[in-house]
Legacy VTK file of the C-alpha trace (Angstrom):
# vtk DataFile Version 3.0
C-alpha trace
ASCII
DATASET POLYDATA
POINTS 627 float
194.129 70.614 253.853
192.121 72.004 250.948
193.537 74.420 248.418
191.605 76.267 245.768
190.954 79.382 243.795
188.164 81.789 244.647
185.572 81.842 241.904
186.641 85.063 240.199
188.018 85.475 236.716
189.810 88.776 237.267
192.940 88.371 239.390
193.174 91.975 240.496
189.879 91.916 242.372
191.501 92.638 245.765
193.571 95.657 244.685
190.490 97.009 242.934
188.342 96.644 246.037
190.964 98.548 247.981
191.186 101.284 245.382
187.429 101.431 245.052
186.770 102.224 248.664
190.091 103.754 249.603
188.531 106.988 250.856
186.212 104.932 253.052
188.549 102.112 254.035
187.784 102.602 257.731
184.432 100.879 257.170
186.167 97.470 257.234
185.611 97.335 260.991
181.963 98.248 260.676
181.471 95.457 258.125
183.227 92.817 260.208
181.445 93.755 263.433
178.133 93.786 261.541
178.821 90.267 260.267
179.668 89.140 263.803
176.445 90.680 265.080
174.397 88.945 262.362
175.975 85.600 263.259
175.125 86.097 266.929
171.540 87.224 266.329
170.932 84.326 263.931
172.063 81.905 266.625
169.682 83.561 269.078
166.813 83.069 266.649
167.719 79.417 266.030
167.877 78.684 269.753
164.552 80.439 270.341
162.760 78.285 267.757
164.504 75.138 268.969
166.485 74.512 265.801
169.856 74.995 267.505
170.265 72.619 270.477
172.883 74.778 272.228
172.928 77.240 275.091
172.795 80.793 273.739
174.228 82.291 276.938
175.415 85.910 277.002
177.567 86.201 273.890
179.674 89.225 273.078
181.929 90.396 270.288
185.563 91.117 271.094
188.013 93.324 269.236
191.695 92.832 270.009
194.657 94.768 268.628
198.078 93.071 268.543
200.298 95.992 267.640
203.580 94.086 267.926
202.486 91.423 265.428
200.449 93.878 263.339
197.189 91.994 263.730
193.569 92.820 264.536
191.226 90.100 265.831
187.427 90.248 265.543
185.942 87.427 267.634
182.281 86.458 268.013
180.367 83.697 269.782
177.741 83.344 267.090
176.630 80.361 265.018
180.013 79.866 263.286
180.540 77.993 259.995
181.364 74.493 258.859
184.040 73.874 256.207
181.306 73.556 253.574
179.738 76.830 254.690
183.094 78.609 254.468
183.396 77.320 250.902
179.888 78.508 250.075
179.649 81.877 251.834
183.257 83.075 251.578
184.505 81.564 248.329
181.377 81.440 246.185
178.476 83.659 247.275
180.566 86.718 248.109
182.076 86.665 244.635
179.027 85.692 242.649
178.854 89.226 241.264
182.560 89.860 240.935
182.717 90.021 237.142
179.729 92.357 236.994
181.386 94.436 239.708
184.561 94.764 237.649
182.774 95.624 234.422
180.290 98.056 235.853
182.303 99.916 238.458
185.964 99.835 237.479
185.864 103.472 236.380
183.790 104.762 239.303
186.064 105.022 242.275
183.855 107.201 244.456
180.760 105.041 244.990
180.595 104.018 248.671
177.764 101.558 248.034
179.645 98.967 246.005
180.532 96.639 248.864
176.935 96.265 250.034
175.563 95.934 246.519
177.707 92.896 245.750
177.807 91.114 249.099
181.488 91.874 249.541
181.252 93.071 253.153
183.700 90.521 254.493
186.207 91.328 251.755
186.382 94.950 252.870
188.976 93.474 255.263
191.423 93.475 252.341
191.293 97.260 252.230
193.557 97.272 255.289
194.986 93.713 255.434
197.543 91.917 253.283
196.387 88.551 254.646
193.160 87.440 256.314
192.431 84.327 258.363
189.087 82.891 259.444
189.023 80.403 262.315
185.456 79.196 262.800
183.535 76.500 264.683
179.877 75.891 263.863
177.196 75.425 266.532
176.658 72.096 264.787
178.711 69.118 265.910
181.306 69.446 263.154
185.065 70.161 263.094
186.345 73.725 263.087
187.854 75.202 259.931
190.785 77.542 259.280
190.612 79.627 256.066
193.605 81.674 254.890
193.882 84.073 251.960
196.825 86.342 251.144
194.980 88.871 249.005
195.146 86.860 245.809
192.372 84.617 244.453
194.162 81.626 246.097
193.071 80.302 249.485
193.605 77.326 251.797
191.224 75.608 254.209
192.495 73.242 256.872
191.134 71.783 260.104
191.444 73.858 263.280
191.679 72.859 266.926
189.172 75.611 267.921
186.680 74.093 270.375
184.405 77.034 271.238
181.503 77.995 268.986
181.905 81.163 266.911
184.251 82.869 264.467
187.552 84.695 264.763
188.711 86.940 261.918
192.433 87.764 261.978
193.629 90.698 259.881
197.346 90.966 259.107
197.506 94.715 258.671
199.239 96.065 255.568
202.039 98.625 255.813
199.861 101.424 254.433
197.186 100.850 257.096
199.148 100.655 260.347
197.096 103.564 261.721
194.493 100.912 262.582
196.892 99.269 265.033
196.414 102.195 267.392
193.903 101.552 270.175
192.629 105.120 269.948
191.847 104.727 266.234
189.909 101.490 266.761
188.059 102.952 269.723
187.036 105.948 267.607
185.703 103.688 264.854
183.781 101.498 267.272
182.160 104.536 268.858
181.351 105.987 265.457
179.855 102.926 263.765
179.014 100.421 266.498
178.087 102.496 269.544
174.551 101.077 269.609
175.029 97.582 268.190
172.610 95.048 269.761
175.401 92.703 270.948
177.911 93.832 273.627
181.296 94.699 272.110
184.374 94.209 274.265
187.453 96.288 273.606
190.051 95.703 276.298
189.371 95.937 280.008
188.879 98.706 282.522
189.250 99.099 286.262
186.148 99.308 288.415
185.783 99.912 292.138
183.482 97.513 293.963
181.059 99.054 296.472
181.823 98.405 300.122
179.460 96.024 301.933
177.180 97.558 304.550
179.078 95.915 307.422
182.504 97.073 306.205
184.898 98.573 308.734
185.427 102.347 308.737
188.986 102.100 307.463
188.115 99.479 304.810
189.277 100.317 301.298
187.114 99.443 298.303
188.401 96.640 296.107
189.381 97.407 292.539
188.878 94.802 289.821
189.467 94.535 286.070
186.302 94.038 284.039
185.450 93.833 280.353
185.319 97.252 278.705
181.992 97.121 276.853
182.184 100.000 274.437
178.592 100.056 273.183
175.038 100.420 274.467
173.138 97.378 273.098
169.726 98.696 274.182
169.477 102.375 273.149
166.313 104.333 273.865
164.930 104.213 270.320
164.684 100.375 270.443
162.255 100.600 273.384
158.562 101.401 273.439
157.615 105.032 274.237
155.470 103.767 277.123
158.613 102.351 278.739
160.470 105.664 278.685
160.211 108.742 280.876
161.289 112.306 280.084
164.564 111.755 281.902
165.283 108.660 279.765
164.943 110.740 276.607
167.164 113.488 278.017
169.739 110.939 279.162
169.861 109.422 275.670
170.271 112.911 274.171
173.322 113.438 276.383
174.656 110.057 275.253
174.287 111.072 271.605
175.737 114.550 272.104
178.046 114.546 275.143
179.421 117.989 274.254
175.960 119.574 274.004
175.138 121.282 277.283
171.648 122.605 276.564
168.707 120.260 277.055
166.440 119.618 274.051
163.068 121.358 274.002
161.102 118.180 273.295
161.362 114.913 271.395
159.404 112.880 268.847
159.516 109.074 269.093
159.189 107.387 265.678
157.873 103.839 265.492
156.311 102.310 262.376
156.279 98.784 260.937
154.093 99.263 257.841
154.533 99.913 254.925
158.194 100.088 255.990
160.130 99.571 259.193
161.445 102.613 260.992
162.222 103.574 264.567
163.990 106.567 266.012
163.904 109.610 268.229
164.124 113.178 266.945
164.907 116.103 269.240
164.087 119.779 268.780
167.127 121.711 270.068
167.137 125.434 270.711
167.605 127.074 267.338
169.607 130.064 266.206
168.864 132.154 263.132
171.777 130.512 261.317
170.265 127.939 258.968
173.569 126.186 258.192
175.382 125.361 261.411
172.515 123.283 262.769
172.564 120.588 260.060
173.971 117.040 259.971
173.153 116.197 263.576
170.712 113.349 262.884
172.368 109.933 262.811
171.112 107.257 260.417
171.365 103.616 261.471
170.514 100.292 259.873
169.647 97.729 262.558
171.666 99.757 265.099
174.681 100.030 262.757
175.716 103.613 262.020
175.437 104.513 258.327
175.781 108.301 258.026
174.928 111.639 259.585
174.128 113.156 256.197
170.427 112.351 256.085
169.324 114.650 253.265
167.043 112.610 251.046
165.720 110.538 253.941
164.710 113.336 256.266
162.976 116.335 254.641
165.453 119.174 254.356
163.706 121.419 256.873
164.066 118.705 259.530
167.812 118.226 259.013
168.247 120.962 261.640
166.871 118.587 264.270
168.937 116.033 266.161
168.536 112.400 267.060
168.485 108.953 265.477
166.637 107.221 262.649
166.978 103.452 262.269
165.522 101.507 259.363
166.429 98.065 257.994
164.899 99.166 254.673
167.860 101.469 254.005
171.033 99.747 252.713
174.056 99.787 254.987
176.193 101.167 252.159
174.123 103.889 250.634
174.768 106.588 248.060
172.884 109.860 247.722
171.736 109.012 244.185
170.209 105.834 245.555
168.339 107.743 248.252
166.946 110.253 245.806
165.538 107.513 243.564
164.300 104.936 246.077
160.510 104.899 246.594
160.640 103.522 250.146
162.971 106.343 251.165
160.441 108.871 249.858
157.730 107.188 251.922
159.955 107.430 254.977
160.445 111.181 254.416
156.693 111.653 254.050
156.023 109.695 257.233
158.554 111.687 259.251
157.022 114.962 258.021
153.557 113.839 259.070
154.763 112.536 262.426
156.552 115.809 263.249
153.498 117.856 262.260
151.203 115.681 264.417
153.566 116.018 267.392
153.715 119.805 267.059
149.928 119.982 266.876
149.527 117.852 270.004
152.076 119.956 271.921
150.209 123.112 270.916
146.821 121.658 271.858
147.883 120.115 275.173
149.863 123.060 276.531
149.608 126.165 274.415
151.305 128.383 276.992
154.415 126.198 277.006
154.356 125.981 273.194
154.292 129.777 272.944
157.305 130.017 275.265
159.261 127.721 272.957
158.135 129.371 269.741
161.251 131.511 269.212
163.431 128.412 269.546
161.512 126.302 267.014
160.019 128.817 264.592
162.842 128.580 262.032
162.221 124.846 261.542
158.450 125.296 261.279
158.673 128.246 258.905
161.235 126.398 256.773
158.883 123.412 256.642
155.945 125.603 255.638
158.015 126.911 252.743
159.452 123.633 251.497
156.778 120.974 252.164
153.236 121.618 250.960
151.677 118.954 253.199
153.472 120.382 256.222
152.276 123.864 255.253
148.686 122.623 255.334
149.100 120.934 258.713
150.963 123.914 260.193
147.792 126.000 259.895
146.800 124.453 263.243
149.950 125.344 265.226
152.082 127.950 263.398
152.097 131.110 265.487
152.235 134.787 264.626
153.562 136.782 267.614
152.818 140.468 268.096
155.137 143.201 269.339
153.127 143.158 272.588
153.884 139.490 273.276
150.581 137.938 272.171
150.483 134.865 269.924
147.879 134.057 267.287
147.267 131.283 264.813
146.538 132.601 261.345
142.803 132.077 261.789
142.815 133.894 265.132
144.821 136.767 263.656
142.508 137.046 260.659
139.409 137.259 262.848
141.014 139.816 265.163
142.231 142.329 262.554
139.893 141.952 259.586
137.513 144.727 260.725
140.186 147.413 261.202
142.967 146.360 258.845
141.015 145.796 255.647
141.719 148.570 253.148
139.395 150.298 250.704
140.072 147.591 248.094
138.885 144.888 250.535
142.413 143.562 251.049
143.545 142.524 254.529
146.850 144.226 255.377
148.936 142.425 258.018
151.414 144.824 259.573
154.670 143.556 261.015
157.968 144.745 262.448
161.330 143.001 262.327
163.016 145.060 265.062
160.974 146.669 267.815
163.698 149.153 268.742
164.637 150.309 265.255
160.987 150.576 264.148
159.554 151.849 267.429
158.055 155.110 266.124
156.381 153.322 263.205
154.967 150.667 265.537
153.552 153.371 267.801
151.952 155.136 264.832
150.235 151.897 263.848
149.092 151.158 267.410
147.669 154.686 267.687
145.364 153.684 264.838
144.298 150.577 266.767
146.201 148.252 264.433
147.890 145.014 265.485
151.600 144.711 264.618
153.308 141.313 264.357
156.941 140.707 265.260
158.414 138.632 262.417
162.192 138.460 262.624
163.357 135.067 261.358
165.834 135.016 258.428
163.311 133.447 256.038
160.258 135.497 256.936
160.274 137.320 253.580
159.907 133.988 251.793
157.154 132.903 254.166
155.154 136.094 253.628
155.427 135.601 249.884
154.087 132.057 250.326
151.183 133.213 252.499
150.256 136.021 250.101
150.006 133.555 247.230
148.085 130.931 249.190
145.629 133.246 250.988
143.034 135.354 249.217
143.218 139.156 249.393
146.001 139.286 251.975
149.233 141.267 251.969
152.027 141.831 254.481
153.579 145.249 255.013
156.376 146.210 257.365
155.420 149.202 259.465
158.237 151.331 258.053
157.377 150.602 254.408
155.259 153.776 254.178
153.419 156.128 256.464
150.566 154.378 258.193
147.723 155.960 256.185
149.313 154.682 252.978
149.908 151.184 254.337
146.204 150.664 254.981
144.367 153.057 252.704
140.845 153.881 253.730
138.207 155.865 251.826
138.688 159.029 253.872
141.505 160.830 252.053
143.102 163.626 254.079
143.165 167.134 252.645
146.449 168.997 252.458
146.725 172.412 254.112
149.024 173.512 251.290
147.833 174.752 247.932
149.095 173.189 244.738
151.377 176.162 244.202
152.824 175.850 247.730
153.387 172.122 247.247
155.246 172.784 243.993
157.476 175.359 245.737
158.120 172.965 248.650
158.916 170.103 246.280
161.474 172.223 244.424
163.069 173.375 247.682
163.352 169.797 248.988
164.923 168.527 245.780
167.605 171.214 245.948
168.626 170.118 249.472
167.989 166.385 249.635
170.255 163.964 247.664
168.101 162.371 244.952
170.354 159.286 244.664
169.351 158.223 248.186
165.798 159.485 248.691
162.615 159.630 246.636
160.632 162.595 248.016
156.841 162.318 248.218
154.475 164.934 249.672
151.597 163.457 251.671
148.841 165.048 253.778
148.855 163.343 257.193
147.655 164.140 260.693
149.105 167.457 261.843
150.645 165.766 264.901
152.441 163.155 262.801
156.195 163.486 262.177
157.096 166.086 259.556
159.635 163.849 257.802
159.334 160.053 257.678
161.796 157.727 255.960
160.337 154.537 254.543
161.634 151.699 252.394
159.221 150.222 249.828
158.020 146.763 250.862
158.611 145.157 247.468
162.198 146.369 247.029
163.267 145.586 250.579
161.636 142.172 250.622
163.193 141.153 247.309
166.620 142.173 248.582
166.093 140.082 251.709
164.989 137.093 249.661
167.983 137.488 247.384
170.255 137.456 250.439
168.834 134.066 251.505
169.080 132.465 248.099
165.974 133.540 246.235
164.140 136.585 244.987
164.580 138.606 241.830
167.905 138.397 240.041
170.273 141.183 240.982
168.091 142.683 243.708
170.565 141.799 246.442
173.235 143.993 244.827
171.095 147.071 244.270
171.901 150.164 246.395
169.569 150.980 249.265
166.787 153.379 248.201
164.405 155.098 250.593
161.275 157.174 250.344
161.170 160.462 252.228
157.532 161.164 253.090
156.991 164.833 253.921
153.852 165.632 255.901
152.316 168.696 254.233
150.026 169.236 257.247
152.924 169.513 259.714
153.498 172.915 261.342
157.252 172.507 260.873
156.853 171.908 257.134
154.722 175.087 256.950
157.478 176.966 258.778
160.107 175.685 256.319
157.994 176.925 253.462
157.395 180.349 255.038
160.989 180.964 256.203
162.405 183.935 254.350
166.091 183.047 254.071
167.278 180.182 251.893
170.044 179.287 254.332
167.598 178.807 257.226
165.282 176.750 255.006
168.117 174.431 254.055
169.149 174.177 257.688
165.636 173.195 258.816
165.336 170.658 255.996
168.729 169.119 256.783
167.906 168.944 260.483
164.492 167.358 259.857
165.959 164.884 257.390
168.725 163.906 259.817
166.168 163.380 262.604
164.239 161.035 260.310
167.464 159.246 259.378
168.430 158.990 263.038
165.128 157.257 263.811
165.990 154.628 261.180
169.586 154.146 262.274
170.823 155.653 258.998
172.858 158.516 260.456
176.502 157.539 260.975
180.067 158.795 260.766
180.677 162.371 259.622
176.977 162.975 258.934
176.154 162.091 262.549
178.915 164.395 263.810
177.644 167.251 261.618
174.109 166.698 262.890
175.204 166.894 266.530
177.228 170.042 265.877
174.300 171.655 264.033
171.889 170.701 266.844
174.031 172.441 269.469
174.242 175.576 267.319
170.448 175.665 266.889
169.723 175.556 270.630
172.285 178.208 271.628
LINES 1 628
627 0 1 2 3 4 5 6 7 8 9 10 11 12 13 14 15 16 17 18 19 20 21 22 23 24 25 26 27 28 29 30 31 32 33 34 35 36 37 38 39 40 41 42 43 44 45 46 47 48 49 50 51 52 53 54 55 56 57 58 59 60 61 62 63 64 65 66 67 68 69 70 71 72 73 74 75 76 77 78 79 80 81 82 83 84 85 86 87 88 89 90 91 92 93 94 95 96 97 98 99 100 101 102 103 104 105 106 107 108 109 110 111 112 113 114 115 116 117 118 119 120 121 122 123 124 125 126 127 128 129 130 131 132 133 134 135 136 137 138 139 140 141 142 143 144 145 146 147 148 149 150 151 152 153 154 155 156 157 158 159 160 161 162 163 164 165 166 167 168 169 170 171 172 173 174 175 176 177 178 179 180 181 182 183 184 185 186 187 188 189 190 191 192 193 194 195 196 197 198 199 200 201 202 203 204 205 206 207 208 209 210 211 212 213 214 215 216 217 218 219 220 221 222 223 224 225 226 227 228 229 230 231 232 233 234 235 236 237 238 239 240 241 242 243 244 245 246 247 248 249 250 251 252 253 254 255 256 257 258 259 260 261 262 263 264 265 266 267 268 269 270 271 272 273 274 275 276 277 278 279 280 281 282 283 284 285 286 287 288 289 290 291 292 293 294 295 296 297 298 299 300 301 302 303 304 305 306 307 308 309 310 311 312 313 314 315 316 317 318 319 320 321 322 323 324 325 326 327 328 329 330 331 332 333 334 335 336 337 338 339 340 341 342 343 344 345 346 347 348 349 350 351 352 353 354 355 356 357 358 359 360 361 362 363 364 365 366 367 368 369 370 371 372 373 374 375 376 377 378 379 380 381 382 383 384 385 386 387 388 389 390 391 392 393 394 395 396 397 398 399 400 401 402 403 404 405 406 407 408 409 410 411 412 413 414 415 416 417 418 419 420 421 422 423 424 425 426 427 428 429 430 431 432 433 434 435 436 437 438 439 440 441 442 443 444 445 446 447 448 449 450 451 452 453 454 455 456 457 458 459 460 461 462 463 464 465 466 467 468 469 470 471 472 473 474 475 476 477 478 479 480 481 482 483 484 485 486 487 488 489 490 491 492 493 494 495 496 497 498 499 500 501 502 503 504 505 506 507 508 509 510 511 512 513 514 515 516 517 518 519 520 521 522 523 524 525 526 527 528 529 530 531 532 533 534 535 536 537 538 539 540 541 542 543 544 545 546 547 548 549 550 551 552 553 554 555 556 557 558 559 560 561 562 563 564 565 566 567 568 569 570 571 572 573 574 575 576 577 578 579 580 581 582 583 584 585 586 587 588 589 590 591 592 593 594 595 596 597 598 599 600 601 602 603 604 605 606 607 608 609 610 611 612 613 614 615 616 617 618 619 620 621 622 623 624 625 626
């Protein structure tokens, strides 16, 4: 038997490891299963190249929980270790950076990357165990070894009677970690971290019913047998070539990733690159809502099929974090911190590649089946618009597939829209005015007024559309967006032909004074405008700039303080309306005020601004007027 001291000068290394990763101490199982997987895959490689003269077979990794004796066993059938290799890889290499670890990180107890940075993966076992044993037999023709360490720098190595190739790690679980002796807890961890490991992982057994043979008797009962419970899928869809997968394979994998998600994804993007970095994966576009927050953190990040995190900000561009699926790259450390991701150049290249790949996929979907793409637009527009705002390269590529729907159900690219409306919707200053609505019901009368002029009206109703319009106005020359209720239609697109008012200057001054006496100035800014005689006498509008800035403020941008400003509206009074002429010519002040109040309330009603007592008063007044 050999005794010794692990090559570390600070005796409290084990307690410090435990303290260091205490919030993440469940990762011990991930680390041990990852080591077992590495040992198995290395043996496969050695047998393939003829260096290992053994039968590879069909190895698996087994996890066993011995609750009564407070032990967890992690058993593999990989290449194993000789006594000398145990000395080298467990006692020396793993602790080669121990002193630096102590000095550099003793005051930083929240860094989850420390284990991976210092090669201490195996020693994460001491986060949950008071004693750890290794029983290992190399594929080489050498005796097995039994290593024991009780959580201090002291260890023993003695011969073992193990005859089968591979390694067994035995964890003697500490009193403060007995939660890991529950089968349900271990199962949860295996499904979280090791669900797609490339080597089958056995955790207990399960009962299966054998199919009856074709010649079985009618009253024959199927036989039930106990079989290994393999908890993982060693060959997930993303590890296969796209040519080997059908649509149903992608949908089936989506259901495997998200068993509680009942809606099918709209489409998927298969990632596969081996230069200048390695990356595979599958991203899915789910049906989106207008809530930008609840969709996030659904993409799972893996390193060689080992789960790392589902917080992929920094690897995946932010606008794509609303997608779902898997990204797997060996170039990303297994234990990774956000600061590392933000600084690493290869991670930035990965983000750039994913952006380009998504843009190319969207363009191909649009080109190959535009009708289907248009049907899906409402379910994917938030992601695309978010990308156009946040990623300049995506904005440039989106020119080819970003759609602008109209209130009549037509869809245009920006170039198509520009060519369609430039003749009619260019104002006297040679600026193209793109009209839009955000709610076809609430803005119906304004939409109709615009359509009567032969103008096209877009339907833009996503929560970030104000930001997108601002972006387009700054990137396109002589273009502005205006919501149809931002002013009366002749003011939204001003032409050279200015309408003449039927009222004299003196009559307009009298009308203006009368309106100001009746209409609350803190809510409405009154403006007299000559319009078509058949246009509405009173029109309520909200200035585009003020409303848009308030909307941008509500979604995290815009001018400071705009979001808290009270709502202000313009009241446009049509001086060519017969009703306005009647108000002016009515002899009694009481009747004038009544007509003004009624006309104002009708305008407010059309905007959904009439509520509560004011709505009740309006209804009562309307009945009295038609008696």
